[in-house]
N, C-alpha and C positions, 0 to 999 in steps of 0.2 A: 503494499502501502502507500503510493507518495505520501513524504511529510508534509507536501505542499502543493495545494489546488490552484491549480493554474487557469486564469484567464484571459484573454485577451480582446482588448478594444475595437470598437468598430470603425475605430480612428487603424485602429494597426493591421487588422482585417483589408482595409482598403490599400494598406501597402503594401501589404504581403499581392494581392492582387495584383496592385498597377506594376510592379517589378514582374508578376510570371509573365502578365498579357508584353511587357516590354523586352523580357527574353524569348517571351515566344513566336517572336514577328522575327527573329533570325534564326531559330532550335527550339523544332517542340520537345524534344526530349529533353534536352537542355531547363527548358522548363518547369520541365517536369521532376526533374533530378534538385535542381533546386531548389524546392517544394517542398519534396518531400523532404529539404534534409534540412530545411530552416526551420521545420515543426518538429525536426527530433532537434535539436539544438533546445526548441519553444521547451521541449517536454524535458528536458533534459535539467531545466528549472527543476522541478518536483521534487527534484533531492536537494539538491546542490544550489542552489539561488546567492549562496553570502558569497558563493566562489567568483562571481563575478563584481568586477572594482567598478565604485561610486562612480557619479557621474562629476565631474567639475563645474560645470556648467550652470548646473544645477543646484549650488547650492546657495545662492540668494533666494530661493522658493522657500527654504529653510524646509525640505524634504526631501528623503532620502532618495535617489534613482541611482538605477542600474545600469551596469549594460552589458551583453554579450557582444562582440565581434566574432560577425560569421560570413568570410570574404569579404565582399567589400560594402557589407549590409550592417548596422548599428541593432542591435535589438533591444527597444528600454523601456526597463519593468520598472517593479514597485515591488515591496515586500513589506506588507501589511497581517502583522501575527503568521494566518498558513497561508495566509494566499500571496500569489508573485500576480498583478497584474501586468501582463503586455500593455505599454505603450504606445510604442511605435511601432515601426521597422524601416529608417532612415538609411537609403545611401550614402557610406561615412565621408562623401566628400561634400556630401549638403552640414552646413553648419544648423545645429540645431538651438532652435530659438525657443526660448523661453515658454510662451505662449503654446506651443507646438503640444506638450505633455496633456497638454486638456483634452475632455475630450468633444 
């Protein structure tokens, strides 16, 4: 049984969907593989979310946000008790805006 319950916000779901569509334009098999692999990385958070580093950009908002790097994307999440909330999945080339973490 997982130690943490992982949920994905609608914003993070949109991020994933947009990335899959972008990759799919060139290579459907690669898009399918990317989706499987990112979902596996998110599932990893059920057991070890605190292993991921804190995000310094969010220190100003007074809440602890962490990220897991997967290829060229960042999985941005929060730990609240025994819950892990995936807030965004953003390309690492993008700057992470403070208002992007809100649903």
